[in-house]
C-alpha positions as CSV (number, residue, x, y, z in Angstrom):
1,X,-14.9,15.4,-2.7
2,X,-13.7,12.4,-0.6
3,X,-10.5,11.2,-2.3
4,X,-9.4,8.7,0.3
5,X,-11.0,5.3,0.8
6,X,-13.7,5.4,3.4
7,X,-14.5,2.7,6.0
8,X,-16.7,2.7,9.1
9,X,-13.8,2.6,11.4
10,X,-13.9,3.7,15.1
11,X,-12.2,6.9,14.1
12,X,-14.8,7.8,11.4
13,X,-17.6,6.9,13.8
14,X,-16.1,9.1,16.4
15,X,-15.9,12.0,14.0
16,X,-19.6,11.4,13.0
17,X,-20.7,11.3,16.7
18,X,-18.7,14.4,17.6
19,X,-20.2,16.3,14.6
20,X,-23.7,15.2,15.6
21,X,-23.2,16.5,19.1
22,X,-21.8,19.8,18.0
23,X,-24.3,20.2,15.2
24,X,-27.3,19.7,17.5
25,X,-26.1,22.6,19.7
26,X,-25.9,24.8,16.6
27,X,-29.4,23.8,15.6
28,X,-30.8,24.6,19.0
29,X,-29.2,28.0,19.0
30,X,-31.1,28.7,15.8
31,X,-34.3,27.9,17.7
32,X,-36.2,26.0,14.9
33,X,-40.0,26.0,15.3
34,X,-40.2,22.3,14.7
35,X,-38.9,21.5,18.2
36,X,-39.9,24.7,20.0
37,X,-42.6,22.9,22.0
38,X,-40.3,20.1,23.2
39,X,-38.2,20.2,26.4
40,X,-34.7,21.3,25.6
41,X,-33.1,17.9,26.3
42,X,-35.6,16.1,24.2
43,X,-35.1,18.6,21.4
44,X,-31.4,18.2,21.7
45,X,-31.6,14.4,21.5
46,X,-33.9,14.6,18.5
47,X,-31.5,16.9,16.5
48,X,-28.4,15.0,17.6
49,X,-30.0,11.7,16.5
50,X,-31.2,13.2,13.2
51,X,-27.7,14.5,12.4
52,X,-26.0,11.3,13.5
53,X,-28.1,9.1,11.2
54,X,-27.7,11.7,8.4
55,X,-24.0,11.6,8.7
56,X,-24.0,7.8,8.9
57,X,-26.2,7.3,5.9
58,X,-24.0,9.6,3.7
59,X,-20.8,8.0,5.0
60,X,-22.1,4.4,4.5
61,X,-23.2,5.3,0.9
62,X,-19.7,6.6,0.0
63,X,-18.0,3.6,1.6
64,X,-20.3,1.1,-0.2
65,X,-19.9,2.6,-3.6
66,X,-16.1,2.8,-3.2
67,X,-16.0,-0.8,-2.2
68,X,-18.0,-1.7,-5.3
69,X,-15.2,-0.1,-7.4
70,X,-16.8,3.2,-8.3
71,X,-14.3,5.9,-9.1
72,X,-14.2,9.2,-7.4
73,X,-16.0,11.6,-7.4
74,X,-19.1,9.4,-8.2
75,X,-19.5,7.8,-4.8
76,X,-19.7,11.2,-3.2
77,X,-22.1,12.7,-5.8
78,X,-24.5,9.7,-5.8
79,X,-24.5,9.4,-2.0
80,X,-25.3,13.1,-1.7
81,X,-28.1,12.9,-4.2
82,X,-29.6,9.8,-2.5
83,X,-29.2,11.2,1.0
84,X,-32.5,13.2,1.0
85,X,-34.5,10.1,0.2
86,X,-32.8,7.9,2.8
87,X,-32.7,10.7,5.4
88,X,-36.3,11.5,4.8
89,X,-37.3,8.0,5.8
90,X,-35.2,8.0,8.9
91,X,-36.3,11.6,9.8
92,X,-39.9,10.7,9.6
93,X,-39.4,7.6,11.8
94,X,-37.5,9.7,14.3
95,X,-40.1,12.4,14.4
96,X,-42.9,10.0,15.2
97,X,-40.6,8.1,17.6
98,X,-40.0,11.3,19.6
99,X,-43.7,12.2,19.3
100,X,-43.1,15.3,17.3
101,X,-44.2,14.9,13.6
102,X,-44.0,17.9,11.3
103,X,-47.2,19.9,11.5
104,X,-47.0,20.7,7.8
105,X,-46.9,17.1,6.7
106,X,-50.0,15.9,8.6
107,X,-52.2,17.2,5.7
108,X,-50.9,14.3,3.5
109,X,-53.5,11.6,3.1
110,X,-51.2,8.7,2.2
111,X,-48.0,7.4,3.5
112,X,-46.2,8.1,0.3
113,X,-47.5,11.6,0.2
114,X,-46.3,12.0,3.8
115,X,-42.8,10.6,2.9
116,X,-42.5,12.8,-0.2
117,X,-43.2,16.0,1.8
118,X,-40.7,14.8,4.4
119,X,-38.0,14.3,1.7
120,X,-38.6,17.7,0.3
121,X,-38.4,19.2,3.8
122,X,-35.0,17.5,4.7
123,X,-33.3,18.0,1.3
124,X,-31.6,21.3,2.3
125,X,-30.4,19.8,5.6
126,X,-29.2,16.7,3.7
127,X,-26.9,18.7,1.5
128,X,-25.6,20.6,4.5
129,X,-24.9,17.3,6.3
130,X,-23.0,15.9,3.2
131,X,-21.0,19.1,2.9
132,X,-20.1,19.3,6.6
133,X,-18.9,15.7,6.6
134,X,-16.9,16.2,3.5
135,X,-15.2,19.1,5.2
136,X,-14.5,17.2,8.4
137,X,-13.1,14.1,6.6
138,X,-10.9,16.3,4.4
139,X,-9.4,18.0,7.4
140,X,-8.7,14.6,9.1
141,X,-7.2,13.0,6.0
142,X,-3.4,12.3,6.3
143,X,-1.2,14.6,4.3
144,X,-0.2,13.3,0.9
145,X,3.4,12.5,0.8
146,X,5.2,14.0,-2.2
147,X,6.2,11.5,-4.8
148,X,9.8,10.3,-4.4
149,X,12.2,11.8,-6.9
150,X,13.7,9.1,-9.1
151,X,17.2,8.2,-8.0
152,X,19.8,8.9,-10.6
153,X,22.5,6.3,-10.8
154,X,26.1,7.6,-10.4
155,X,27.7,7.2,-13.8
156,X,30.9,6.1,-12.1
157,X,29.2,3.2,-10.5
158,X,29.3,-0.1,-12.4
159,X,26.0,-1.2,-13.9
160,X,24.7,-4.7,-13.3
161,X,25.9,-7.1,-15.9
162,X,23.5,-9.7,-17.4
163,X,25.2,-13.1,-17.1
164,X,23.7,-14.3,-20.4
165,X,25.3,-11.4,-22.2
166,X,28.7,-12.8,-21.1
167,X,27.9,-16.5,-21.5
168,X,25.0,-16.9,-23.8
169,X,24.4,-20.6,-23.0
170,X,23.5,-19.9,-19.3
171,X,19.8,-20.6,-18.8
172,X,17.7,-17.5,-18.2
173,X,16.2,-18.9,-15.0
174,X,19.6,-18.9,-13.3
175,X,19.6,-15.1,-13.0
176,X,22.7,-12.9,-13.0
177,X,24.2,-13.4,-9.5
178,X,26.9,-16.0,-10.2
179,X,28.7,-17.6,-7.2
180,X,31.2,-20.0,-8.8
181,X,32.2,-22.0,-11.9
182,X,33.7,-25.5,-11.9
183,X,35.3,-27.4,-14.8
184,X,33.9,-31.0,-15.2
185,X,35.5,-32.8,-18.2
186,X,34.1,-31.1,-21.3
187,X,31.5,-29.2,-19.3
188,X,31.4,-26.2,-17.0
189,X,29.1,-26.2,-13.9
190,X,27.7,-22.7,-13.3
191,X,26.3,-22.0,-9.8
192,X,24.2,-18.9,-9.1
193,X,22.0,-17.8,-6.3
194,X,19.1,-19.1,-8.3
195,X,20.4,-22.6,-9.1
196,X,23.0,-24.5,-11.1
197,X,23.5,-25.8,-14.6
198,X,26.0,-27.8,-16.7
199,X,27.1,-25.9,-19.9
200,X,28.8,-27.4,-22.9
201,X,31.6,-24.8,-22.8
202,X,35.3,-24.6,-22.4
203,X,36.3,-23.6,-18.8
204,X,39.1,-21.3,-19.9
205,X,36.9,-19.4,-22.3
206,X,34.2,-18.9,-19.6
207,X,36.8,-17.5,-17.3
208,X,37.9,-15.0,-19.9
209,X,34.3,-14.0,-20.6
210,X,33.8,-13.2,-16.9
211,X,37.0,-11.1,-16.7
212,X,35.0,-7.9,-15.9
213,X,33.3,-9.5,-12.8
214,X,34.8,-9.4,-9.3
215,X,36.0,-13.0,-9.6
216,X,39.2,-15.0,-9.6
217,X,40.5,-18.2,-11.1
218,X,41.5,-19.6,-7.7
219,X,42.3,-23.2,-8.7
220,X,43.0,-25.1,-11.9
221,X,39.3,-26.1,-12.3
222,X,37.6,-23.4,-10.1
223,X,36.5,-19.8,-10.4
224,X,34.7,-18.0,-7.6
225,X,32.9,-14.6,-7.3
226,X,34.8,-12.7,-4.5
227,X,31.6,-11.1,-3.3
228,X,30.3,-14.5,-2.3
229,X,33.4,-15.5,-0.3
230,X,32.6,-15.5,3.4
231,X,35.8,-17.1,4.9
232,X,39.2,-18.7,4.1
233,X,40.7,-21.5,6.0
234,X,43.9,-23.5,5.6
235,X,43.4,-27.1,4.5
236,X,46.5,-29.1,5.0
237,X,49.2,-27.6,2.8
238,X,46.7,-25.6,0.8
239,X,43.7,-23.4,1.5
240,X,40.0,-23.4,0.9
241,X,37.3,-20.6,0.7
242,X,33.8,-21.0,1.9
243,X,31.0,-19.4,-0.1
244,X,27.7,-17.8,0.7
245,X,25.8,-20.9,-0.4
246,X,27.7,-23.1,2.0
247,X,30.0,-24.7,-0.5
248,X,33.7,-25.1,-0.2
249,X,36.2,-24.4,-3.0
250,X,39.9,-25.1,-3.0
251,X,42.5,-22.4,-3.5
252,X,45.9,-23.3,-5.0
253,X,49.0,-22.3,-3.1
254,X,50.3,-20.2,-5.9
255,X,47.0,-18.3,-6.1
256,X,46.6,-17.7,-2.4
257,X,48.4,-14.4,-2.2
258,X,46.6,-12.9,-5.1
259,X,43.3,-14.3,-3.8
260,X,43.8,-12.8,-0.3
261,X,44.9,-9.4,-1.8
262,X,41.9,-9.1,-4.1
263,X,39.5,-10.3,-1.4
264,X,40.8,-7.6,0.9
265,X,40.4,-5.0,-1.8
266,X,36.9,-6.1,-2.5
267,X,36.0,-5.9,1.2
268,X,37.5,-2.4,1.5
269,X,35.5,-1.1,-1.5
270,X,32.1,-2.3,-0.1
């Protein structure tokens, strides 16, 4: 069965054309009586055209049913069952177009009788066409990559910490990637990569709750996440750090040595 999605791409049309050219040679080698009276080039053109349209009808049917959302293997089965009817119509038109109608079907007195006999005559060839195209497309299908094995986390590695599990008043839409905190009177401003919010919390208590994160209380009213520090510069008699979101936070002189040491340790571990 055709498991991959089918489309009338240049590659599939190229495969169909090549199969028609090669298949017509095989048919001529078998010397069918139907085209024995025709010049060899005309007979070859007739068979190659028959095969090309047969392949194309089957391929189009599978592609259409897949596009309509039919699940495999039904597009293949239904297209194979419908192929004798469609191929019979095309085959009859090609036979008369090439001036070589089946001798056996000329006894039919009506068009529908003639068509029915043609459908019966091409049914075996239709199933051969469907089977041959299934084989060719299966051979050309890209190999299925093995499913990636789930990656097991190293137990020694620290697991991501949910910010709300540390400070429950943090809004859920702020995410977990905190950048800094700032004391503002009786409130604490929390800044994350997703936004910022004012919390009705005590700054010292928030600093204690974030003790397990890679942060530092760098100033009387400021706490920063070391992972988001991109630079340190001297500002007058003190220092300031620049964060990943472009903000600047002061560093007290008594905290500078500790800040620098922990920042170097964080950089060395990453």
